[in-house]
C-alpha positions as CSV (number, residue, x, y, z in Angstrom):
1,M,15.8,-41.7,19.7
2,T,18.8,-43.0,17.7
3,E,16.5,-44.4,15.0
4,D,14.6,-41.1,14.7
5,R,17.9,-39.2,14.4
6,G,19.2,-41.6,11.8
7,R,16.0,-41.2,9.8
8,A,16.2,-37.4,10.0
9,V,19.8,-37.5,8.8
10,S,18.8,-39.6,5.8
11,V,15.8,-37.4,5.0
12,F,18.0,-34.2,5.1
13,A,20.7,-35.9,2.9
14,G,18.0,-36.9,0.5
15,L,16.5,-33.4,0.5
16,G,20.0,-31.9,-0.2
17,L,20.4,-34.2,-3.2
18,L,16.9,-33.4,-4.4
19,V,17.6,-29.6,-4.3
20,S,20.9,-30.0,-6.1
21,A,19.3,-32.2,-8.8
22,I,16.4,-29.8,-9.3
23,L,18.8,-26.8,-9.4
24,L,20.7,-28.4,-12.3
25,L,17.4,-29.3,-14.1
26,S,16.1,-25.8,-13.8
27,L,19.3,-24.3,-15.1
28,G,19.6,-26.8,-17.9
29,L,16.1,-27.3,-19.3
30,G,14.2,-24.9,-21.6
31,A,14.2,-23.6,-25.1
32,I,18.0,-24.0,-25.0
33,S,19.2,-27.2,-23.3
34,I,22.4,-26.9,-21.5
35,P,24.3,-30.0,-20.2
36,P,25.0,-30.3,-16.4
37,M,28.8,-30.2,-16.8
38,R,28.6,-26.9,-18.8
39,I,26.3,-25.4,-16.1
40,L,28.9,-26.3,-13.4
41,D,31.7,-24.8,-15.5
42,I,29.6,-21.6,-16.0
43,L,28.8,-21.3,-12.3
44,G,32.5,-22.0,-11.5
45,G,33.6,-19.0,-13.6
46,G,34.9,-20.9,-16.7
47,S,35.5,-19.0,-19.9
48,G,34.9,-21.6,-22.6
49,S,36.8,-19.5,-25.1
50,S,37.1,-22.3,-27.6
51,D,33.3,-22.8,-27.8
52,P,31.2,-20.3,-29.8
53,T,28.0,-21.2,-27.9
54,W,29.6,-20.6,-24.5
55,A,28.7,-16.9,-24.3
56,R,25.1,-17.6,-25.2
57,D,24.8,-20.4,-22.6
58,A,26.4,-18.3,-19.9
59,L,24.0,-15.5,-20.6
60,V,21.0,-17.8,-20.4
61,V,22.2,-19.4,-17.1
62,L,23.5,-16.4,-15.3
63,N,21.0,-13.7,-16.4
64,L,17.8,-15.7,-17.0
65,R,17.6,-19.1,-15.3
66,L,19.7,-18.6,-12.2
67,P,17.8,-15.6,-10.7
68,R,14.5,-17.4,-11.6
69,T,15.7,-20.6,-9.8
70,L,17.0,-18.8,-6.8
71,L,13.7,-16.8,-6.5
72,G,11.8,-20.0,-6.8
73,L,13.9,-21.6,-4.0
74,M,13.4,-18.7,-1.7
75,V,9.6,-18.3,-2.3
76,G,8.9,-22.0,-2.0
77,A,11.0,-22.2,1.1
78,G,9.2,-19.2,2.6
79,L,5.8,-20.5,1.8
80,A,6.5,-24.0,3.2
81,V,8.0,-22.7,6.4
82,S,5.2,-20.2,6.8
83,G,2.7,-23.1,6.5
84,A,4.5,-25.1,9.2
85,L,4.7,-22.0,11.5
86,M,1.0,-21.2,11.1
87,Q,0.1,-24.9,11.8
88,G,2.2,-24.8,14.9
89,L,0.9,-21.4,16.0
90,F,-2.8,-22.3,15.5
91,R,-2.2,-26.0,16.5
92,N,-4.1,-27.0,13.4
93,P,-2.9,-28.9,10.4
94,L,-5.2,-27.0,8.1
95,A,-3.6,-23.7,8.7
96,D,-1.9,-22.4,5.5
97,P,-1.2,-18.9,4.2
98,A,-3.3,-19.5,1.1
99,L,-6.1,-21.5,2.6
100,V,-6.9,-19.0,5.4
101,G,-6.6,-15.9,3.3
102,V,-3.1,-14.5,4.2
103,S,-1.9,-14.8,0.6
104,A,-5.1,-13.2,-0.6
105,G,-4.6,-10.3,1.8
106,A,-1.1,-9.8,0.5
107,G,-2.3,-10.1,-3.0
108,L,-5.0,-7.5,-2.4
109,A,-2.5,-5.0,-1.2
110,A,-0.2,-5.6,-4.2
111,A,-3.2,-5.2,-6.5
112,A,-4.1,-1.9,-4.9
113,V,-0.6,-0.6,-5.6
114,I,-0.8,-1.8,-9.2
115,V,-4.2,-0.2,-9.9
116,L,-4.2,2.8,-7.6
117,G,-0.5,3.6,-7.1
118,D,0.0,5.8,-10.2
119,R,-3.4,7.5,-9.6
120,V,-2.5,8.4,-6.1
121,L,0.8,9.9,-7.3
122,A,-1.0,11.9,-10.0
123,A,-3.5,13.2,-7.5
124,L,-0.7,14.4,-5.3
125,S,1.1,15.9,-8.3
126,I,4.1,13.7,-7.8
127,P,5.9,12.9,-11.1
128,G,6.9,9.4,-12.1
129,S,5.6,6.0,-11.1
130,M,5.4,4.1,-7.9
131,P,8.8,2.9,-6.6
132,Y,9.6,-0.7,-7.1
133,L,9.8,-1.4,-3.3
134,A,6.2,-0.1,-2.8
135,L,4.9,-3.4,-4.1
136,P,6.7,-5.8,-1.7
137,A,6.1,-3.4,1.2
138,A,2.4,-3.3,0.5
139,A,2.2,-7.1,0.1
140,F,3.9,-7.4,3.5
141,L,1.6,-5.0,5.2
142,G,-1.4,-6.8,3.6
143,G,-0.2,-10.2,4.8
144,L,0.6,-8.8,8.3
145,A,-2.9,-7.2,8.6
146,T,-4.6,-10.4,7.5
147,T,-2.6,-12.7,9.7
148,Y,-3.1,-10.4,12.8
149,G,-6.8,-10.1,12.1
150,L,-7.2,-13.8,11.7
151,Y,-5.3,-14.4,15.0
152,R,-7.4,-11.9,16.9
153,V,-10.7,-13.2,15.6
154,A,-9.8,-16.8,16.3
155,T,-8.6,-16.2,19.9
156,R,-11.0,-16.2,22.7
157,S,-9.9,-16.0,26.4
158,G,-6.4,-16.9,25.4
159,R,-7.5,-20.0,23.5
160,I,-7.6,-20.4,19.7
161,S,-10.8,-21.8,18.2
162,V,-10.0,-24.0,15.3
163,A,-13.5,-23.7,13.8
164,T,-13.5,-19.9,14.1
165,M,-10.0,-19.7,12.5
166,L,-11.1,-21.7,9.5
167,L,-14.4,-19.8,9.1
168,A,-12.7,-16.5,9.6
169,G,-10.0,-17.4,7.0
170,I,-12.7,-18.3,4.5
171,A,-14.5,-15.0,5.2
172,L,-11.3,-13.0,4.9
173,A,-10.4,-14.8,1.6
174,A,-13.8,-14.0,0.2
175,L,-13.6,-10.4,1.3
176,T,-10.2,-9.8,-0.2
177,G,-11.2,-11.6,-3.3
178,A,-14.2,-9.3,-3.7
179,L,-12.1,-6.2,-3.2
180,T,-9.5,-7.5,-5.7
181,G,-12.4,-8.0,-8.1
182,L,-13.3,-4.4,-7.8
183,L,-9.7,-3.4,-8.6
184,V,-9.8,-5.7,-11.6
185,F,-13.0,-3.9,-12.8
186,A,-11.3,-0.5,-12.4
187,S,-8.0,-1.5,-14.1
188,N,-6.8,-0.7,-17.6
189,D,-5.4,-3.3,-20.0
190,R,-1.8,-3.1,-18.7
191,Q,-2.9,-3.3,-15.1
192,L,-5.2,-6.2,-15.9
193,R,-2.3,-8.2,-17.3
194,D,-0.3,-7.5,-14.1
195,L,-3.3,-8.5,-12.0
196,T,-3.6,-11.8,-13.9
197,F,0.0,-12.5,-13.0
198,W,-0.7,-12.0,-9.3
199,S,-3.8,-14.2,-9.3
200,L,-2.2,-17.2,-11.1
201,G,1.4,-16.9,-10.0
202,S,4.6,-17.0,-12.1
203,L,8.4,-16.8,-11.9
204,S,8.7,-15.6,-15.5
205,G,9.4,-12.0,-14.4
206,A,12.3,-13.1,-12.1
207,T,15.4,-10.7,-12.2
208,W,18.4,-10.2,-10.0
209,T,16.6,-7.1,-8.7
210,K,13.6,-9.2,-7.5
211,V,16.0,-11.6,-5.9
212,A,17.8,-8.8,-4.1
213,T,14.6,-7.2,-2.9
214,S,12.9,-10.5,-1.9
215,A,15.9,-11.9,0.0
216,P,15.8,-9.4,3.0
217,A,12.1,-10.4,3.6
218,I,12.4,-14.2,3.1
219,L,15.8,-15.0,4.5
220,P,15.0,-13.8,8.1
221,I,12.3,-16.5,8.4
222,L,14.7,-19.2,7.1
223,L,17.5,-18.1,9.5
224,T,15.2,-17.7,12.5
225,V,13.5,-21.1,12.3
226,P,16.1,-23.0,14.3
227,F,15.3,-20.8,17.3
228,L,11.6,-21.2,17.1
229,G,11.4,-25.0,17.2
230,R,11.5,-25.5,21.0
231,G,8.7,-22.9,21.5
232,L,6.5,-24.4,18.9
233,N,7.0,-27.8,20.3
234,A,5.9,-26.6,23.7
235,L,2.9,-24.6,22.2
236,V,1.5,-27.9,20.9
237,L,0.7,-28.8,24.5
238,G,-1.3,-25.5,25.0
239,E,-0.4,-21.9,25.8
240,A,-0.6,-22.4,29.6
241,E,1.6,-25.4,29.5
242,A,4.1,-23.7,27.2
243,F,4.2,-20.7,29.6
244,H,5.0,-23.0,32.5
245,L,7.8,-24.6,30.5
246,G,9.4,-21.1,30.2
247,I,8.3,-20.1,26.8
248,A,7.5,-16.4,26.2
249,V,4.2,-17.3,24.5
250,E,3.1,-13.8,23.4
251,R,6.5,-12.9,22.1
252,L,6.6,-16.1,20.1
253,K,3.2,-15.4,18.6
254,R,4.3,-11.9,17.5
255,I,7.5,-13.2,16.0
256,V,5.6,-15.9,14.1
257,I,3.0,-13.5,12.8
258,V,5.6,-11.0,11.6
259,L,7.8,-13.7,9.9
260,V,4.8,-15.3,8.2
261,A,3.7,-11.9,6.9
262,L,7.2,-11.1,5.7
263,A,7.7,-14.3,3.8
264,V,4.1,-14.5,2.3
265,G,4.2,-10.8,1.4
266,A,7.5,-11.1,-0.3
267,G,6.5,-14.3,-2.1
268,V,3.3,-12.7,-3.4
269,A,5.1,-9.6,-4.5
270,A,7.7,-11.7,-6.4
271,A,5.7,-14.6,-7.7
272,G,2.0,-13.9,-7.2
273,V,-0.5,-16.0,-5.1
274,I,0.7,-19.7,-5.0
275,G,-1.3,-22.3,-3.0
276,F,-0.8,-25.7,-1.5
277,V,3.0,-25.4,-0.9
278,G,2.5,-24.4,2.7
279,L,-0.2,-27.0,3.2
280,V,1.2,-30.1,1.6
281,V,5.0,-29.9,2.4
282,P,4.7,-29.9,6.2
283,H,2.3,-32.9,6.1
284,V,4.6,-34.9,3.8
285,L,7.6,-34.2,6.1
286,R,5.7,-35.1,9.3
287,L,5.2,-38.6,7.8
288,L,9.0,-38.8,7.2
289,I,10.6,-37.2,10.2
290,G,7.8,-36.6,12.7
291,P,6.3,-33.4,14.1
292,E,9.4,-32.1,16.0
293,H,9.7,-28.5,14.8
294,R,13.5,-28.2,15.1
295,R,13.7,-30.8,12.3
296,L,10.5,-30.0,10.5
297,L,11.1,-26.3,9.8
298,P,14.4,-26.6,8.1
299,A,13.2,-29.7,6.2
300,C,10.2,-27.6,5.0
301,A,12.5,-25.0,3.7
302,L,14.4,-27.5,1.5
303,L,11.4,-29.4,0.2
304,G,9.3,-26.3,-0.3
305,G,12.0,-24.7,-2.4
306,A,12.6,-27.8,-4.4
307,L,8.8,-28.3,-5.0
308,L,8.2,-24.8,-6.3
309,V,11.2,-24.9,-8.6
310,L,10.0,-28.3,-9.9
311,A,6.6,-26.8,-10.5
312,D,8.2,-24.0,-12.4
313,I,10.1,-26.5,-14.6
314,I,6.8,-28.2,-15.4
315,A,5.2,-24.8,-16.1
316,R,7.9,-23.9,-18.6
317,L,7.9,-27.2,-20.5
318,V,4.4,-28.7,-20.5
319,V,3.0,-26.2,-23.0
320,A,6.3,-24.9,-24.5
321,P,6.9,-22.4,-26.1
322,A,4.1,-20.9,-24.0
323,E,4.3,-21.0,-20.2
324,L,1.7,-22.3,-17.8
325,P,1.1,-20.2,-14.6
326,I,2.9,-21.9,-11.7
327,G,-0.1,-21.5,-9.4
328,I,-2.1,-23.9,-11.7
329,V,0.7,-26.5,-11.5
330,T,0.9,-26.4,-7.7
331,A,-2.9,-26.7,-7.4
332,I,-3.1,-29.6,-9.9
333,V,-0.3,-31.5,-8.1
334,G,-1.0,-30.3,-4.5
335,A,-4.7,-30.9,-4.3
336,P,-4.6,-34.7,-5.1
337,V,-1.5,-35.1,-2.9
338,F,-3.3,-33.5,0.0
339,L,-6.4,-35.6,-0.6
340,W,-4.3,-38.7,-0.6
341,L,-2.7,-37.7,2.7
342,L,-6.1,-36.9,4.2
343,L,-7.9,-40.1,3.0
344,G,-5.2,-42.6,2.6
345,R,-2.9,-41.8,5.4
346,G,-5.1,-40.0,7.9
347,A,-2.4,-37.3,8.2
348,L,-4.7,-34.7,9.6
349,A,-5.8,-37.0,12.4
350,D,-2.2,-37.9,13.2
351,A,-0.9,-34.3,13.1
């Protein structure tokens, strides 16, 4: 027990250093390179009155790169924790918001707002355009409906069928993809560009407004995870066993479903559909600190945020001055890592 605790402390310390290093890299790298000490001075409120480039660097850091980095940290953390929660709820290491169609459901709802929102307002003779909050609200409802539908289809007589869950997830993803295709067909040029953003994922549109509107949806899942670990640990033994251990199983399920829908919906609304973060991160951390959810969930938040910001750095630099969609980067990196975990380490068998 002492050895496991010592390993967990080491892993958390390493994750803290990793997040700090990636934060500085994200704020410093780009078309304008800014050294780390200047970044720290800017964040600390320095004036730099004697340097003519200070105002430019402060503008880049505070108005462009800082909201983008914070949004990436939040979205990555929310996706990674959502993946770990779904794997714990379904007791299956393949459960992931993107893999089983939850992200696609949230994306479909967001696409419907993009393509149909203004038309609905025009039909109702309401002037103006759809309010900004309509997009994250629709993405949340889409993720919630998909998650709940997946859970209901996969549950029979109080037991979750793994095969049914995976097949239902594939079917839901195919259905939402087809409906999104219909919306693409009905969209104009401006809407088509927006839909391309949702399908590939990007943090390029990050603003302080997006950070402020995403935080109330993503932060609750990050603040609640310390209280869900014991219940998820018991749920691994089975629902009946968890009930006899004093866990309110049905309430736990409802909480997990709502939190996952909140985090995934807000992530899709802010950055589009991004895969593999919620699938790979929990597996990597199980190899390092074990399956104990009270340690696993906060560790997923740290590594997930760091991984997505790192993917964003790669997306900004690899084809500069253009920018690669972040969903492509996570898929290129995440798919081989997951195959390595599956074939080389047998992670799925051990989970």
